[in-house]
VOGU-3710 file (C-alpha; in Angstrom, 3 decimals, decimal comma):
1> mknqttttsv> 128,907/125,481/149,391  127,590/125,845/152,885  124,243/124,681/154,109  122,118/127,666/155,055  121,361/127,101/158,719  121,548/130,762/159,714  119,975/133,850/158,262  122,130/136,322/156,361  122,586/139,667/158,145  120,368/142,133/156,290
11> ttgqmfrfvf> 118,953/145,609/156,805  115,577/147,158/156,030  117,192/149,482/153,475  118,765/146,556/151,617  115,412/144,781/151,597  113,542/147,742/150,100  116,234/148,326/147,469  116,100/144,660/146,489  112,303/144,404/146,295  111,735/147,750/144,591
21> gqvlnrrwll> 114,464/146,837/142,104  111,856/144,419/140,744  109,272/147,211/140,588  111,568/149,538/138,632  111,184/147,270/135,615  107,825/149,067/135,194  108,779/152,586/136,211  105,843/154,235/134,464  103,429/152,270/136,638  105,361/153,132/139,788
31> glnvlaltvi> 105,457/156,805/138,777  101,717/156,785/138,110  101,053/155,342/141,562  103,326/157,859/143,275  101,586/160,698/141,420  98,157/159,381/142,426  99,248/159,067/146,061  100,622/162,600/146,030  97,302/163,973/144,729  95,479/161,893/147,371
41> sllefvipqy> 97,644/163,479/150,058  96,854/166,980/148,797  93,113/166,235/148,715  93,290/164,869/152,264  95,002/168,118/153,246  92,081/170,126/151,802  89,275/168,313/153,691  89,993/169,890/157,133  89,804/173,289/155,404  86,171/172,549/154,556
51> eqyiidhvip> 85,526/171,751/158,242  87,185/174,965/159,387  85,314/177,066/156,808  81,910/175,634/157,791  82,506/176,242/161,512  84,124/179,683/161,250  82,240/181,185/158,299  79,142/179,264/157,182  77,577/178,706/160,605  78,039/182,316/161,821
61> rrdlglltev> 76,485/183,607/158,544  73,583/181,128/158,709  73,909/180,863/154,903  72,284/177,615/153,733  73,214/178,218/150,098  76,886/178,580/150,990  76,589/175,510/153,227  75,247/173,529/150,253  78,131/174,669/148,038  80,747/173,787/150,665
71> vlgllgtaia> 79,193/170,383/151,399  79,011/169,603/147,660  82,656/170,603/147,379  83,478/168,291/150,285  81,571/165,418/148,661  83,286/166,055/145,311  86,681/165,921/147,032  85,661/162,688/148,768  84,566/161,141/145,438  87,849/162,167/143,819
81> lgvlnylsty> 89,685/160,593/146,755  87,730/157,354/146,326  88,430/157,140/142,588  92,127/157,844/143,054  92,359/155,316/145,910  90,695/152,680/143,702  93,050/153,344/140,772  96,090/153,375/143,047  95,107/150,118/144,784  94,266/148,362/141,491
91> ymgimsqgai> 97,425/149,334/139,625  99,499/148,752/142,729  98,148/145,192/142,757  99,189/144,735/139,115  102,664/146,046/139,876  102,946/143,947/143,045  101,898/140,700/141,389  104,212/141,260/138,438  107,213/142,035/140,647  106,639/139,089/142,987
101> tnlrtelyqy> 106,050/136,662/140,121  109,344/137,750/138,573  111,110/137,422/141,917  109,662/133,963/142,636  110,588/132,753/139,139  114,075/134,194/139,432  114,654/132,496/142,795  113,296/129,180/141,484  115,559/129,323/138,423  118,555/130,281/140,568
111> tlrldthffe> 117,878/127,432/142,996  117,683/124,855/140,183  121,154/125,867/139,032  122,833/125,378/142,398  125,162/122,427/142,918  124,124/118,908/143,864  125,785/119,364/147,260  123,372/122,196/148,087  120,336/119,948/147,629  121,947/117,076/149,509
121> ssktgdlmvr> 122,628/119,328/152,504  119,298/121,212/152,458  115,867/120,187/153,687  113,157/120,087/151,035  110,451/121,497/153,302  112,607/124,473/154,243  113,346/125,211/150,571  109,621/125,081/149,785  108,899/127,621/152,538  111,573/129,945/151,130
131> ltsdisnlqs> 110,202/129,654/147,592  106,572/130,203/148,629  105,791/131,765/152,015  108,957/133,851/152,279  108,429/135,317/148,815  104,777/136,027/149,672  105,905/137,935/152,766  108,030/140,184/150,557  104,945/140,962/148,475  103,544/143,002/151,367
141> lisanmlsmi> 106,338/145,511/150,766  104,822/146,397/147,384  101,229/146,487/148,591  98,993/149,543/148,292  99,194/150,086/152,060  102,978/150,041/152,021  103,337/152,348/149,031  100,747/154,735/150,508  103,443/155,512/153,051  105,059/157,603/150,296
151> gsivtfifvw> 101,913/159,732/150,083  101,705/159,830/153,861  105,238/161,182/154,094  104,335/163,972/151,649  101,230/164,693/153,719  103,274/164,647/156,921  105,728/167,257/155,621  103,033/169,630/154,328  100,870/169,303/157,416  103,774/169,684/159,850
161> iyifiinwqm> 104,829/172,947/158,174  101,220/174,149/158,104  100,506/173,581/161,813  103,670/175,515/162,684  102,280/178,419/160,668  98,904/178,203/162,437  100,278/177,860/165,998  103,924/177,054/166,633  103,453/176,385/170,381  100,982/173,520/169,799
171> avavtltfpl> 103,130/172,237/166,915  106,178/172,008/169,170  104,139/170,294/171,907  102,764/167,577/169,626  106,145/167,139/167,909  107,694/166,247/171,262  105,585/163,071/171,308  107,128/161,768/168,072  110,557/160,837/169,548  108,704/158,828/172,198
181> mfliyrvfrt> 107,004/156,839/169,436  110,308/156,101/167,739  111,901/155,125/171,045  109,147/152,559/171,580  109,624/151,381/167,994  113,370/150,866/168,440  112,888/148,926/171,679  110,340/146,523/170,187  111,825/146,237/166,682  114,506/143,738/167,660
191> rihnafraar> 112,163/141,761/169,916  109,522/141,356/167,223  112,131/140,598/164,543  113,714/137,817/166,604  110,305/136,382/167,491  109,212/136,180/163,862  112,579/134,749/162,798  112,115/131,924/165,293  108,546/131,440/164,030  109,762/131,115/160,414
201> asqaqmsnqm> 112,369/128,549/161,455  109,820/126,435/163,331  107,410/126,717/160,399  110,150/125,305/158,155  110,557/122,398/160,598  106,822/121,674/160,352  107,044/121,808/156,564  109,968/119,389/156,571  108,078/116,981/158,809  104,999/117,105/156,558
211> qntltqidli> 107,105/116,596/153,426  108,965/113,640/154,960  105,730/112,071/156,179  103,898/112,373/152,873  106,805/110,978/150,843  107,457/108,057/153,228  103,897/107,071/154,030  104,409/103,410/153,040  107,355/103,083/155,441  105,382/104,744/158,248
221> ksytnedlee> 102,389/102,475/157,791  104,421/99,288/157,429  106,132/99,974/160,761  102,904/101,347/162,346  104,730/104,538/163,319  101,787/106,911/162,830  101,861/107,824/166,525  105,604/108,535/166,400  105,236/110,875/163,418  102,187/112,552/164,958
231> nrfgayaqtn> 104,184/113,245/168,117  107,066/114,688/166,103  104,764/116,975/164,155  102,942/117,918/167,359  106,225/118,959/168,968  107,133/121,149/165,979  103,611/122,622/165,929  103,818/123,456/169,648  107,184/125,163/169,116  105,745/127,199/166,243
241> kqdminatqn> 102,700/128,095/168,367  104,902/129,351/171,191  107,073/131,350/168,749  103,960/133,001/167,282  102,610/133,694/170,773  105,903/135,389/171,682  105,679/137,552/168,561  102,029/138,360/169,242  102,793/139,207/172,874  105,400/141,767/171,851
251> qaifsplidf> 103,016/143,193/169,265  100,210/143,299/171,863  102,388/145,416/174,172  103,736/147,570/171,353  100,425/148,706/169,797  98,767/150,037/173,018  101,938/151,987/173,862  101,822/153,683/170,469  98,093/154,395/170,887  98,768/155,952/174,299
261> vnylgvaiil> 101,332/158,321/172,797  98,806/159,285/170,109  96,145/160,024/172,720  98,730/161,995/174,661  99,272/164,182/171,602  95,511/164,718/171,182  95,162/165,601/174,873  97,950/168,162/174,597  96,315/169,780/171,551  92,892/169,845/173,209
271> algayfvirr> 94,315/171,464/176,323  96,459/174,038/174,538  93,853/174,598/171,820  91,103/175,283/174,335  93,427/177,722/176,094  94,153/179,614/172,862  90,461/179,622/171,881  89,587/181,104/175,284  92,341/183,706/174,743  90,865/184,360/171,265
281> qltvgqlvay> 94,190/183,470/169,647  92,528/180,574/167,806  89,058/180,024/166,376  86,949/176,936/167,072  87,154/176,027/163,394  90,933/176,301/163,474  91,052/174,048/166,551  88,866/171,407/164,863  91,003/171,601/161,723  94,142/171,504/163,888
291> lsyvamlqgp> 92,960/168,272/165,519  92,340/166,790/162,063  95,818/167,789/160,961  97,360/166,295/164,095  95,534/163,060/163,291  97,026/163,277/159,790  100,460/163,679/161,364  99,927/160,761/163,676  98,482/158,644/160,857  101,775/157,955/159,040
301> iraftqilnq> 103,547/157,276/162,321  100,739/155,024/163,524  100,636/153,243/160,155  104,393/152,806/160,210  104,372/151,341/163,685  101,341/149,142/162,951  103,140/147,535/160,000  106,183/146,893/162,174  105,381/143,183/162,510  104,819/143,023/158,757
311> lqqslvsygr> 108,177/144,667/158,134  109,911/142,335/160,557  108,355/139,248/158,965  109,412/140,556/155,562  112,924/141,247/156,827  113,240/137,695/158,143  111,943/136,316/154,863  114,278/138,588/152,894  117,236/137,247/154,858  116,171/133,662/154,105
321> vmdilalkpa> 115,806/134,471/150,397  119,220/136,153/150,367  120,695/133,005/151,926  119,863/131,306/148,622  120,917/134,145/146,329  124,204/134,532/148,234  125,241/130,992/147,273  127,428/130,630/144,220  127,578/127,353/142,260  131,020/125,764/142,314
331> itnapnpvnf> 130,248/123,693/139,211  130,247/126,242/136,372  131,237/126,470/132,731  134,756/127,419/131,740  135,191/130,919/130,212  135,114/129,461/126,678  133,445/126,039/126,948  133,356/123,557/124,064  130,682/121,086/123,076  130,933/117,415/123,942
341> paikqgvtld> 133,107/115,651/121,366  131,968/112,764/119,168  133,561/109,970/121,196  135,974/107,752/119,250  138,515/106,764/121,920  136,717/106,735/125,250  136,688/108,257/128,730  139,929/108,516/130,670  140,320/108,937/134,425  143,889/109,873/135,295
351> hvsftypdsd> 144,956/109,916/138,996  141,516/111,115/140,109  141,017/111,901/143,810  137,982/113,420/145,514  136,650/114,125/149,006  133,025/115,127/149,604  132,498/118,676/150,927  131,502/119,042/154,592  132,565/115,473/155,369  132,745/114,645/159,059
361> vsengpvlpa> 136,221/115,025/160,530  137,375/111,881/162,260  138,777/111,921/165,778  142,105/110,630/164,524  142,806/113,349/161,988  141,958/114,350/158,418  138,966/113,095/156,454  139,536/110,120/154,158  138,856/110,801/150,453  135,912/109,079/148,767
371> vtditftipf> 138,209/108,005/145,914  142,002/108,181/145,751  144,360/108,171/142,749  141,986/106,364/140,355  143,327/105,712/136,853  141,574/103,722/134,124  139,986/104,128/130,694  136,427/103,374/129,573  137,026/102,358/125,916  134,739/103,649/123,177
381> gkttalvghs> 131,885/101,288/122,331  132,811/98,869/125,131  131,251/97,950/128,460  133,197/98,633/131,622  131,913/97,281/134,938  132,585/98,754/138,389  132,343/96,356/141,337  133,141/96,529/145,016  131,645/96,640/148,481  129,186/99,396/149,420
391> gsgkttltrl> 131,052/102,620/150,091  134,008/101,691/147,915  133,547/104,759/145,675  131,672/103,342/142,667  128,766/105,802/142,629  131,143/108,652/143,447  132,998/107,983/140,184  129,770/108,201/138,183  128,981/111,531/139,837  132,408/112,842/138,920
401> idrlydidsg> 132,009/111,709/135,310  128,649/113,531/135,115  130,343/116,491/136,847  127,862/116,704/139,689  131,028/117,315/141,713  134,453/118,565/140,644  137,476/116,372/141,275  140,094/117,538/143,778  143,045/116,370/141,688  143,775/114,463/138,523
411> tigfdsvpik> 141,868/114,711/135,244  138,815/113,253/133,525  138,877/113,450/129,741  136,512/112,582/126,903  138,695/111,821/123,879  141,383/113,910/125,605  139,025/116,883/126,084  139,162/117,813/129,829  135,787/117,598/131,526  136,000/121,174/132,844
421> dirlsslrkn> 136,383/122,522/129,301  133,095/120,985/128,166  129,862/122,974/128,410  127,838/121,505/131,279  124,608/121,184/129,302  126,434/119,480/126,433  128,224/117,112/128,819  125,071/115,957/130,586  123,048/115,656/127,378  125,587/113,091/126,216
431> iaivsqdvyi> 125,495/110,983/129,387  122,432/108,864/130,238  122,194/107,476/133,770  119,876/104,662/134,862  120,036/103,965/138,586  118,232/101,729/141,063  116,513/104,865/142,397  114,070/105,485/139,557  112,716/109,022/139,365  109,176/109,210/137,982
441> idgsiqdnil> 107,455/112,559/137,468  103,791/113,053/138,314  102,234/112,901/134,854  101,539/110,468/132,055  103,692/107,627/130,744  104,408/109,752/127,698  105,480/112,699/129,890  108,000/110,457/131,638  109,495/109,085/128,418  109,605/112,539/126,796
451> ygrenatdde> 111,649/113,776/129,757  114,568/112,243/127,852  113,968/114,512/124,829  111,059/116,906/124,933  110,635/117,391/121,167  110,560/113,680/120,238  107,762/112,409/117,989  105,161/109,788/118,950  106,865/107,293/116,628  110,161/107,802/118,444
461> vwqvaqmadi> 108,417/107,342/121,813  106,884/104,046/120,683  110,230/102,939/119,241  112,092/103,369/122,536  109,155/101,858/124,422  109,526/98,782/122,223  113,274/98,627/122,833  112,667/98,979/126,600  110,170/96,071/126,502  107,333/98,204/127,847
471> adfihslpdg> 105,345/98,809/124,649  103,049/95,785/125,180  102,222/96,954/128,698  101,394/100,461/127,434  99,163/99,056/124,677  97,241/97,056/127,288  96,266/100,196/129,176  92,955/101,907/128,301  94,624/105,316/128,001  97,896/104,057/126,533
481> latqvgergv> 100,662/106,661/126,644  98,259/109,119/128,314  97,933/106,877/131,389  98,682/108,811/134,578  101,378/107,126/136,682  100,638/108,969/139,957  103,040/110,786/142,240  106,450/109,024/142,220  104,907/106,392/139,905  102,813/104,749/142,630
491> klsggqkqrl> 100,600/103,067/140,017  103,546/101,196/138,468  105,541/98,190/139,631  109,279/98,404/140,226  110,027/96,697/136,917  107,661/98,983/134,992  109,286/102,064/136,509  112,703/100,762/135,548  111,585/100,096/131,954  110,233/103,643/131,773
501> siarallkna> 113,588/105,011/132,910  115,352/102,875/130,277  112,981/104,144/127,563  113,720/107,675/128,723  117,475/107,029/128,504  117,071/105,458/125,044  115,197/108,530/123,826  117,984/110,757/125,124  120,296/108,887/122,734  123,414/109,804/124,708
511> qivildeata> 126,882/108,662/123,687  127,699/107,373/127,158  125,455/105,182/129,322  125,923/104,708/133,068  123,985/101,958/134,852  124,212/102,455/138,599  122,998/99,114/140,005  119,950/99,506/137,760  118,509/96,107/138,695  119,639/95,879/142,322
521> sldnesekai> 116,147/96,520/143,731  114,423/93,984/141,430  113,833/90,291/141,942  115,591/87,736/139,733  112,639/87,317/137,383  112,216/91,068/136,850  115,963/91,458/136,424  116,062/88,855/133,651  113,102/90,514/131,917  114,787/93,910/132,009
531> qhalenlmka> 118,234/92,651/131,009  117,210/92,628/127,335  116,117/96,274/127,565  119,449/97,163/129,158  121,318/95,386/126,401  119,403/97,483/123,850  120,346/100,610/125,774  124,072/99,753/125,852  124,241/98,572/122,238  126,850/100,548/120,248
541> rtslviahrl> 127,417/102,857/123,213  130,245/103,470/125,634  128,920/101,988/128,879  129,852/102,052/132,543  127,978/99,531/134,691  127,944/99,422/138,485  126,897/95,901/139,367  125,685/94,474/142,641  124,977/91,037/141,183  128,229/89,923/139,597
551> stihsadqii> 126,408/87,389/137,418  125,209/90,289/135,240  128,697/91,430/134,179  130,321/88,234/132,910  130,355/89,631/129,397  131,781/93,056/130,315  134,836/94,013/128,255  136,655/94,989/131,435  135,934/95,002/135,157  137,268/97,584/137,603
561> vmddghlveq> 137,382/96,440/141,228  137,115/99,135/143,912  137,860/98,874/147,609  137,732/101,704/150,130  138,110/104,359/147,436  141,031/102,663/145,669  141,279/100,732/142,410  142,594/97,327/143,458  142,072/95,144/140,374  141,326/95,456/136,664
571> gthesllkan> 140,681/92,872/133,970  138,084/90,563/132,410  135,829/88,221/134,380  137,964/85,201/133,527  141,326/86,859/134,194  140,191/88,231/137,543  138,885/84,854/138,669  142,219/83,306/137,758  144,057/86,001/139,730  142,135/84,849/142,806
581> gayaklynaq> 142,168/88,367/144,296  139,528/90,800/145,529  137,125/90,124/142,638  137,326/86,357/143,121  136,482/86,797/146,808  133,449/88,939/145,959  132,307/86,480/143,300  132,771/83,378/145,455  130,982/85,056/148,363  127,891/85,554/146,185
591> fs> 127,817/82,052/144,762  129,054/79,984/147,671
//
């Protein structure tokens, strides 16, 4: 899966088909809006007829009664227009919000189901912009103003035919200005599109900087790097400012050019119309009405050109959304997946090799695999320890067992059932991972424990809290389980966070437990206090333990020693010390 650094090539037609595909889920509402807009267009067509009738018939007759009737008719038409515009705008808003909510939810759900590699190679701030601002930009395509273009097109067709009937010479003259408008549009379309695309990219950079700053505030303050981060953000903000200025500059040139062409059309009609009035080939009322109709012709074109920047922003955002939807997860279920088996034998890795996607190519040739030709078994109900230097492939193996990545060659089996045949949800529900990087959600203590099993009872929550040696701490809090832990658990100590994660894993009640250096970030006292909770977690379960401190794995049933992606030794603590190999060197280095 590739990291989305460029925008997918998209067209305006594709964008409208995609967005209005969401609207078609409520076709009756769309049809009602189109009908209302069509009636609005017809009523707008009638209004200049009132003007012409007053000038050509009412005023020459000096008939005040007729004038009253015509004016009342004009006001009635205006009221009908107002009511229809209100209904159209209101129901268009309902349709727009529904469609965009569905689209945002769909994109969010799709993003969550992408592979781990996607999130590791993407920037969080950029993803947030795509899920929020870019989706909001697409909403403008389903706004009342945008959909009114449908009514404007109907109006344009009727009016254009009508002015040809009234006076074909003036109709041809004003029509000649339309290609000039479209020529200007084509010239500036690409410029404005590129300017807004650059602005969206720089906005994503600002978002990334803000996200990184807010999540690493302790590091920034401890190293007094506030000025450094301010300068970085300032540089991104200046880039975004310049990108927006470039877009605004193009728009500032574009709009007056379009206005000039519109005034040119009005000037042509005034000149020709006055000529035909003088020649008595046209009445004054017809000329006034003609000018109104020309304005109605220019209206859709002017509206279309005025929303050019909106369309270009939407097109950029659509391309960024399609970058996400174009990605296909590599980790998927088999055609006929099976549920995770009730483990009785264990987990087997047979000649497993794996290289991370998008790894850097070395100057000397091909990329080295993360793990190569690994073969061993994790026996049922036993504890297997993985040891080795950093970068030796220990964590990679746990990721392969949880199928966050697919192996390149070899097999991983659970009681001889290949990992790729097992339904992903069933596989991961039966594997509990506790790592040194503890993930705490922003909520209560109970919310964090229930993340292991959402439908658990309060008694079950207290039971696992007791087993994780955190129940006494929870009881000491005024709000107990309802205590808010703060974003990323800022109100808890490292040991308390780790106990919460153990309670969560206990509640999950998975068949297999993986401890990925679960106590590496704790001091010796905290580690000893948590060791009992870990023992409760591993009791009667098939366990895989990655250990940084080798003193914690003396009692492991077997120890696997990794080095540079290879399995170099295997045995018990005592047998490996006697062998005086790689494990003995690691052990002696820690205790010398």
